[in-house]
Short mmCIF file of the C-alpha atoms (twelve columns), coordinates in Angstrom:
data_MODEL
# 
_entry.id   MODEL 
# 
loop_
_atom_site.group_PDB 
_atom_site.id 
_atom_site.type_symbol 
_atom_site.label_atom_id 
_atom_site.label_alt_id 
_atom_site.label_comp_id 
_atom_site.label_asym_id 
_atom_site.label_seq_id 
_atom_site.Cartn_x 
_atom_site.Cartn_y 
_atom_site.Cartn_z 
_atom_site.pdbx_PDB_model_num 
ATOM 1   C CA . MET A 1   76.917  30.620  96.772  1 
ATOM 2   C CA . ARG A 2   76.327  34.225  97.664  1 
ATOM 3   C CA . ASN A 3   79.895  35.225  98.462  1 
ATOM 4   C CA . GLU A 4   81.831  34.632  95.321  1 
ATOM 5   C CA . VAL A 5   84.868  36.911  94.985  1 
ATOM 6   C CA . THR A 6   87.993  37.445  97.038  1 
ATOM 7   C CA . ILE A 7   88.958  40.710  98.681  1 
ATOM 8   C CA . GLY A 8   91.461  41.320  95.894  1 
ATOM 9   C CA . GLN A 9   88.788  40.897  93.244  1 
ATOM 10  C CA . ALA A 10  86.311  43.019  95.183  1 
ATOM 11  C CA . ALA A 11  88.863  45.812  95.486  1 
ATOM 12  C CA . ALA A 12  89.667  45.658  91.783  1 
ATOM 13  C CA . PHE A 13  85.992  45.649  90.782  1 
ATOM 14  C CA . ALA A 14  85.274  48.648  93.033  1 
ATOM 15  C CA . GLY A 15  88.340  50.563  91.842  1 
ATOM 16  C CA . VAL A 16  90.153  50.689  95.193  1 
ATOM 17  C CA . THR A 17  93.048  48.907  96.852  1 
ATOM 18  C CA . VAL A 18  92.847  45.968  99.238  1 
ATOM 19  C CA . LYS A 19  94.264  48.257  101.905 1 
ATOM 20  C CA . THR A 20  91.374  50.668  101.327 1 
ATOM 21  C CA . VAL A 21  88.808  47.880  101.629 1 
ATOM 22  C CA . ARG A 22  90.329  46.829  104.956 1 
ATOM 23  C CA . HIS A 23  90.276  50.446  106.086 1 
ATOM 24  C CA . TYR A 24  86.574  50.634  105.244 1 
ATOM 25  C CA . HIS A 25  86.071  47.478  107.284 1 
ATOM 26  C CA . LYS A 26  87.914  48.994  110.230 1 
ATOM 27  C CA . LEU A 27  85.733  52.105  110.103 1 
ATOM 28  C CA . GLY A 28  82.572  50.027  109.869 1 
ATOM 29  C CA . LEU A 29  81.642  51.449  106.471 1 
ATOM 30  C CA . VAL A 30  81.592  48.041  104.779 1 
ATOM 31  C CA . LYS A 31  80.702  44.924  106.727 1 
ATOM 32  C CA . GLU A 32  83.424  42.327  106.730 1 
ATOM 33  C CA . PRO A 33  82.108  39.051  105.256 1 
ATOM 34  C CA . GLU A 34  82.320  35.824  107.190 1 
ATOM 35  C CA . ARG A 35  85.047  33.397  106.214 1 
ATOM 36  C CA . ASP A 36  84.102  30.394  104.116 1 
ATOM 37  C CA . SER A 37  85.063  26.803  104.824 1 
ATOM 38  C CA . SER A 38  88.467  27.434  103.300 1 
ATOM 39  C CA . GLY A 39  89.136  30.332  105.654 1 
ATOM 40  C CA . TYR A 40  88.741  33.036  103.001 1 
ATOM 41  C CA . ARG A 41  86.369  35.981  103.066 1 
ATOM 42  C CA . ARG A 42  84.138  36.082  100.013 1 
ATOM 43  C CA . TYR A 43  82.325  39.172  98.789  1 
ATOM 44  C CA . GLY A 44  78.901  39.018  97.199  1 
ATOM 45  C CA . SER A 45  76.994  41.549  95.124  1 
ATOM 46  C CA . ALA A 46  75.577  43.349  98.174  1 
ATOM 47  C CA . ASP A 47  79.072  43.780  99.578  1 
ATOM 48  C CA . LEU A 48  80.323  45.087  96.252  1 
ATOM 49  C CA . LEU A 49  77.403  47.511  96.016  1 
ATOM 50  C CA . ARG A 50  78.180  48.914  99.452  1 
ATOM 51  C CA . LEU A 51  81.870  49.140  98.599  1 
ATOM 52  C CA . VAL A 52  81.149  51.040  95.395  1 
ATOM 53  C CA . GLN A 53  78.788  53.400  97.223  1 
ATOM 54  C CA . VAL A 54  81.420  54.182  99.872  1 
ATOM 55  C CA . ARG A 55  84.125  54.650  97.270  1 
ATOM 56  C CA . THR A 56  81.898  56.952  95.206  1 
ATOM 57  C CA . LEU A 57  80.951  59.156  98.150  1 
ATOM 58  C CA . ALA A 58  84.542  59.296  99.388  1 
ATOM 59  C CA . GLY A 59  85.688  60.233  95.903  1 
ATOM 60  C CA . ALA A 60  83.091  63.017  95.829  1 
ATOM 61  C CA . GLY A 61  84.670  64.552  98.906  1 
ATOM 62  C CA . VAL A 62  82.358  63.268  101.616 1 
ATOM 63  C CA . PRO A 63  84.358  62.748  104.843 1 
ATOM 64  C CA . LEU A 64  84.594  59.053  105.730 1 
ATOM 65  C CA . ALA A 65  83.081  59.735  109.150 1 
ATOM 66  C CA . GLU A 66  79.890  60.961  107.465 1 
ATOM 67  C CA . ILE A 67  79.497  58.220  104.867 1 
ATOM 68  C CA . GLY A 68  78.019  55.559  107.149 1 
ATOM 69  C CA . PRO A 69  75.134  57.690  108.470 1 
ATOM 70  C CA . LEU A 70  74.588  59.036  104.973 1 
ATOM 71  C CA . LEU A 71  74.148  55.600  103.416 1 
ATOM 72  C CA . ASP A 72  71.917  54.489  106.261 1 
ATOM 73  C CA . ALA A 73  69.661  57.584  106.081 1 
ATOM 74  C CA . ASP A 74  66.284  57.721  104.376 1 
ATOM 75  C CA . SER A 75  65.960  59.325  100.946 1 
ATOM 76  C CA . ALA A 76  65.074  62.809  102.264 1 
ATOM 77  C CA . LEU A 77  67.986  62.944  104.694 1 
ATOM 78  C CA . PHE A 78  70.281  61.534  102.020 1 
ATOM 79  C CA . ALA A 79  69.255  64.264  99.566  1 
ATOM 80  C CA . ASN A 80  69.809  66.989  102.161 1 
ATOM 81  C CA . ALA A 81  73.188  65.545  103.102 1 
ATOM 82  C CA . VAL A 82  74.268  65.363  99.467  1 
ATOM 83  C CA . ALA A 83  73.187  68.983  98.954  1 
ATOM 84  C CA . ASP A 84  75.259  69.998  101.972 1 
ATOM 85  C CA . VAL A 85  78.276  68.125  100.603 1 
ATOM 86  C CA . GLU A 86  77.756  69.854  97.269  1 
ATOM 87  C CA . ARG A 87  77.835  73.256  98.984  1 
ATOM 88  C CA . GLN A 88  81.032  72.320  100.791 1 
ATOM 89  C CA . LEU A 89  82.602  71.118  97.552  1 
ATOM 90  C CA . THR A 90  81.583  74.315  95.766  1 
ATOM 91  C CA . LYS A 91  83.250  76.362  98.490  1 
ATOM 92  C CA . ARG A 92  86.357  74.216  98.245  1 
ATOM 93  C CA . ILE A 93  86.407  74.575  94.458  1 
ATOM 94  C CA . GLU A 94  86.236  78.354  94.838  1 
ATOM 95  C CA . GLU A 95  89.112  78.260  97.318  1 
ATOM 96  C CA . LEU A 96  91.182  76.032  95.043  1 
ATOM 97  C CA . THR A 97  90.405  78.255  92.065  1 
ATOM 98  C CA . ALA A 98  91.618  81.265  94.044  1 
ATOM 99  C CA . ARG A 99  94.813  79.377  94.936  1 
ATOM 100 C CA . ARG A 100 95.306  78.412  91.304  1 
ATOM 101 C CA . ASP A 101 94.892  82.027  90.232  1 
ATOM 102 C CA . THR A 102 97.456  83.042  92.836  1 
ATOM 103 C CA . LEU A 103 99.884  80.451  91.443  1 
ATOM 104 C CA . HIS A 104 99.338  81.850  87.953  1 
ATOM 105 C CA . ARG A 105 100.127 85.312  89.273  1 
ATOM 106 C CA . LEU A 106 103.222 83.953  91.032  1 
ATOM 107 C CA . ALA A 107 104.552 82.988  87.623  1 
ATOM 108 C CA . ASP A 108 104.826 86.738  87.113  1 
ATOM 109 C CA . GLY A 109 106.477 88.283  90.180  1 
ATOM 110 C CA . ASN A 110 104.736 91.581  89.513  1 
ATOM 111 C CA . ARG A 111 101.223 90.133  89.460  1 
ATOM 112 C CA . ALA A 112 101.785 88.215  92.689  1 
ATOM 113 C CA . LEU A 113 102.232 91.410  94.684  1 
ATOM 114 C CA . LEU A 114 100.643 94.182  92.661  1 
ATOM 115 C CA . PRO A 115 97.269  94.886  91.041  1 
ATOM 116 C CA . ASP A 116 96.946  94.713  87.259  1 
ATOM 117 C CA . ARG A 117 96.992  98.487  86.983  1 
ATOM 118 C CA . ALA A 118 100.426 98.710  88.601  1 
ATOM 119 C CA . VAL A 119 101.695 95.838  86.458  1 
ATOM 120 C CA . ALA A 120 100.539 97.662  83.323  1 
ATOM 121 C CA . LEU A 121 102.455 100.740 84.437  1 
ATOM 122 C CA . LEU A 122 105.637 98.710  84.965  1 
ATOM 123 C CA . GLU A 123 105.222 97.033  81.591  1 
ATOM 124 C CA . GLN A 124 105.055 100.466 79.993  1 
ATOM 125 C CA . MET A 125 108.438 101.546 81.362  1 
ATOM 126 C CA . PRO A 126 110.780 99.583  79.028  1 
ATOM 127 C CA . GLY A 127 109.115 101.270 76.054  1 
ATOM 128 C CA . LEU A 128 110.014 104.616 77.599  1 
ATOM 129 C CA . GLY A 129 113.670 103.668 77.761  1 
ATOM 130 C CA . PHE A 130 113.959 102.423 81.338  1 
ATOM 131 C CA . THR A 131 116.354 99.529  81.904  1 
ATOM 132 C CA . ALA A 132 115.427 96.215  83.511  1 
ATOM 133 C CA . ASP A 133 117.157 97.267  86.747  1 
ATOM 134 C CA . GLU A 134 115.216 100.529 86.780  1 
ATOM 135 C CA . VAL A 135 111.930 98.689  86.261  1 
ATOM 136 C CA . THR A 136 112.851 96.344  89.115  1 
ATOM 137 C CA . ALA A 137 113.528 99.322  91.376  1 
ATOM 138 C CA . ALA A 138 110.172 100.840 90.397  1 
ATOM 139 C CA . ARG A 139 108.462 97.523  91.103  1 
ATOM 140 C CA . GLU A 140 109.996 97.347  94.585  1 
ATOM 141 C CA . SER A 141 108.885 100.914 95.287  1 
ATOM 142 C CA . CYS A 142 105.344 100.063 94.177  1 
ATOM 143 C CA . VAL A 143 105.243 96.982  96.393  1 
ATOM 144 C CA . LEU A 144 106.408 99.004  99.392  1 
ATOM 145 C CA . ALA A 145 104.030 101.867 98.634  1 
ATOM 146 C CA . LYS A 146 101.069 99.487  98.360  1 
ATOM 147 C CA . ALA A 147 101.975 97.777  101.628 1 
ATOM 148 C CA . LEU A 148 102.845 100.878 103.656 1 
ATOM 149 C CA . VAL A 149 100.447 103.473 102.251 1 
ATOM 150 C CA . PRO A 150 97.529  101.360 100.949 1 
ATOM 151 C CA . GLU A 151 94.975  104.136 101.305 1 
ATOM 152 C CA . GLY A 152 96.934  106.350 98.922  1 
ATOM 153 C CA . PHE A 153 98.207  103.732 96.486  1 
ATOM 154 C CA . ASP A 154 95.559  104.190 93.777  1 
ATOM 155 C CA . ASP A 155 96.126  107.953 93.775  1 
ATOM 156 C CA . TYR A 156 99.878  107.324 93.685  1 
ATOM 157 C CA . LEU A 157 99.446  105.193 90.558  1 
ATOM 158 C CA . THR A 158 97.316  107.904 88.969  1 
ATOM 159 C CA . HIS A 159 100.007 110.507 89.578  1 
ATOM 160 C CA . VAL A 160 102.754 108.251 88.181  1 
ATOM 161 C CA . GLU A 161 100.674 107.337 85.118  1 
ATOM 162 C CA . HIS A 162 100.119 111.026 84.414  1 
ATOM 163 C CA . ALA A 163 103.776 111.917 84.983  1 
ATOM 164 C CA . LEU A 164 105.052 109.203 82.630  1 
ATOM 165 C CA . GLN A 165 103.289 111.024 79.803  1 
ATOM 166 C CA . ASP A 166 105.607 113.994 80.396  1 
ATOM 167 C CA . THR A 167 108.888 113.647 78.503  1 
ATOM 168 C CA . ARG A 168 110.725 115.962 80.920  1 
ATOM 169 C CA . PHE A 169 109.657 113.869 83.925  1 
ATOM 170 C CA . VAL A 170 110.728 110.668 82.152  1 
ATOM 171 C CA . ALA A 171 114.119 112.170 81.239  1 
ATOM 172 C CA . LEU A 172 114.730 113.330 84.815  1 
ATOM 173 C CA . SER A 173 113.652 109.959 86.217  1 
ATOM 174 C CA . LYS A 174 116.032 108.100 83.920  1 
ATOM 175 C CA . ARG A 175 118.814 110.513 84.835  1 
ATOM 176 C CA . ALA A 176 118.077 109.962 88.533  1 
ATOM 177 C CA . ALA A 177 118.330 106.205 88.013  1 
ATOM 178 C CA . GLU A 178 121.809 106.682 86.541  1 
ATOM 179 C CA . THR A 179 123.045 108.073 89.863  1 
ATOM 180 C CA . ALA A 180 123.151 104.491 91.183  1 
ATOM 181 C CA . THR A 181 126.574 104.260 89.499  1 
ATOM 182 C CA . TRP A 182 127.834 107.698 90.550  1 
ATOM 183 C CA . ALA A 183 130.047 108.595 93.485  1 
ATOM 184 C CA . PRO A 184 128.201 110.221 96.407  1 
ATOM 185 C CA . ASP A 185 130.257 113.417 96.016  1 
ATOM 186 C CA . ASP A 186 129.672 113.744 92.263  1 
ATOM 187 C CA . ALA A 187 129.064 117.419 91.485  1 
ATOM 188 C CA . ARG A 188 126.273 116.509 89.066  1 
ATOM 189 C CA . ILE A 189 124.056 115.305 91.930  1 
ATOM 190 C CA . ASP A 190 123.288 118.799 93.218  1 
ATOM 191 C CA . GLU A 191 122.563 120.039 89.709  1 
ATOM 192 C CA . LEU A 192 120.198 117.149 89.073  1 
ATOM 193 C CA . ALA A 193 118.510 117.612 92.461  1 
ATOM 194 C CA . THR A 194 117.799 121.232 91.599  1 
ATOM 195 C CA . ALA A 195 116.357 120.261 88.224  1 
ATOM 196 C CA . ILE A 196 114.096 117.614 89.788  1 
ATOM 197 C CA . ALA A 197 112.893 119.888 92.586  1 
ATOM 198 C CA . ASP A 198 112.193 122.685 90.106  1 
ATOM 199 C CA . HIS A 199 110.204 120.291 87.930  1 
ATOM 200 C CA . TYR A 200 108.107 119.132 90.877  1 
ATOM 201 C CA . LEU A 201 107.426 122.714 91.962  1 
ATOM 202 C CA . ALA A 202 106.410 123.672 88.429  1 
ATOM 203 C CA . ASN A 203 104.161 120.592 88.146  1 
ATOM 204 C CA . PRO A 204 102.051 120.182 91.309  1 
ATOM 205 C CA . ALA A 205 100.403 117.037 89.909  1 
ATOM 206 C CA . HIS A 206 103.823 115.378 89.657  1 
ATOM 207 C CA . LEU A 207 104.763 116.611 93.122  1 
ATOM 208 C CA . LYS A 208 101.940 114.461 94.517  1 
ATOM 209 C CA . ILE A 209 104.057 111.408 93.685  1 
ATOM 210 C CA . VAL A 210 106.221 112.510 96.619  1 
ATOM 211 C CA . THR A 211 103.692 114.084 98.951  1 
ATOM 212 C CA . GLY A 212 101.077 111.391 98.342  1 
ATOM 213 C CA . LEU A 213 103.175 108.759 100.086 1 
ATOM 214 C CA . GLN A 214 102.508 110.182 103.525 1 
ATOM 215 C CA . ALA A 215 100.278 107.815 105.479 1 
ATOM 216 C CA . ARG A 216 97.836  108.789 108.205 1 
ATOM 217 C CA . THR A 217 99.762  106.994 110.957 1 
ATOM 218 C CA . GLU A 218 103.524 106.802 111.417 1 
ATOM 219 C CA . ALA A 219 103.669 108.965 108.320 1 
ATOM 220 C CA . ALA A 220 107.387 109.783 108.445 1 
ATOM 221 C CA . THR A 221 108.457 106.212 109.077 1 
ATOM 222 C CA . ARG A 222 106.329 104.814 106.264 1 
ATOM 223 C CA . TYR A 223 107.385 107.563 103.878 1 
ATOM 224 C CA . LYS A 224 111.083 106.987 104.546 1 
ATOM 225 C CA . LEU A 225 110.780 103.221 104.032 1 
ATOM 226 C CA . VAL A 226 109.404 103.847 100.537 1 
ATOM 227 C CA . ALA A 227 111.295 106.964 99.450  1 
ATOM 228 C CA . HIS A 228 114.671 105.872 100.806 1 
ATOM 229 C CA . HIS A 229 114.490 102.210 99.789  1 
ATOM 230 C CA . GLY A 230 117.812 100.906 98.457  1 
ATOM 231 C CA . GLU A 231 119.987 103.665 99.918  1 
ATOM 232 C CA . GLU A 232 122.591 101.168 101.152 1 
ATOM 233 C CA . GLN A 233 123.166 99.869  97.626  1 
ATOM 234 C CA . ALA A 234 123.167 103.291 95.925  1 
ATOM 235 C CA . PRO A 235 124.567 106.040 98.205  1 
ATOM 236 C CA . ALA A 236 124.641 108.597 95.375  1 
ATOM 237 C CA . SER A 237 120.946 107.990 94.714  1 
ATOM 238 C CA . ALA A 238 120.293 108.412 98.441  1 
ATOM 239 C CA . GLN A 239 122.164 111.704 98.358  1 
ATOM 240 C CA . LEU A 240 120.050 112.824 95.405  1 
ATOM 241 C CA . VAL A 241 116.790 112.024 97.231  1 
ATOM 242 C CA . THR A 242 117.991 113.857 100.336 1 
ATOM 243 C CA . LEU A 243 118.893 116.958 98.323  1 
ATOM 244 C CA . VAL A 244 115.596 116.956 96.427  1 
ATOM 245 C CA . GLU A 245 113.686 116.682 99.698  1 
ATOM 246 C CA . ALA A 246 115.698 119.524 101.233 1 
ATOM 247 C CA . LYS A 247 115.031 121.774 98.239  1 
ATOM 248 C CA . LEU A 248 111.308 121.012 98.364  1 
ATOM 249 C CA . ARG A 249 111.202 121.749 102.098 1 
ATOM 250 C CA . SER A 250 112.918 125.066 101.518 1 
ATOM 251 C CA . ALA A 251 110.134 125.870 99.052  1 
ATOM 252 C CA . GLY A 252 107.514 125.207 101.732 1 
ATOM 253 C CA . ILE A 253 106.572 121.649 100.776 1 
ATOM 254 C CA . HIS A 254 105.961 119.326 103.710 1 
ATOM 255 C CA . ILE A 255 108.341 116.377 103.469 1 
ATOM 256 C CA . PRO A 256 109.057 114.245 106.564 1 
ATOM 257 C CA . ARG A 257 112.563 114.827 107.921 1 
ATOM 258 C CA . PRO A 258 115.043 111.967 108.357 1 
ATOM 259 C CA . ASP A 259 115.043 112.330 112.139 1 
ATOM 260 C CA . SER A 260 111.245 112.550 112.501 1 
ATOM 261 C CA . ARG A 261 108.956 109.670 113.407 1 
# 
């Protein structure tokens, strides 16, 4: 008797479920055997072979709609079709690999949004005495700078990397970060603003950290979004930035004004 196993056995032998076998029948991928005298459908070796072939191709990523013509094609067409499927799978693997790499970067909030060079700069900051909150603020500024002034971001990183090698710049930056806890009318703010502006004017390379954030279009708006980020949470820090900008303008440095566009 040619047909010798039940649908349950056929499914188990082929490594699929009974529901899958019936789905293959519905799609016409595997011919449904005739019922025997007992009313049961029995599957023979040819049926099992076809079932295994369909399952194998489906498992390899071939769309079910393409499996029937593929199995019915001659050897040359079959080889070409398999090669095409392989190309599609390779492309999908590359896409999935890119997604996986993105997930790995998401495990580190910095790497999800910033290039490795920027991450390395942020990782350097704790060793220079910056607190976790200060590193977070620097990270947010980098993310905004990269998004709003992408054409100048690499140069911006270069300027910051160079400046962080200067102990005076680091000391002033840490002092500026402390203003987040000061009152907006603290007398020390004006003194610190003068010291920072004087340092920038005496070190043109460091000054580019400020002037380099001016984009080609909507320059003032983009600059303000980066330079004045977090003002609502730290009004004293906002006052410090405003004073530094005013002192630089008075020295002839072009800095977008708060009311400009």
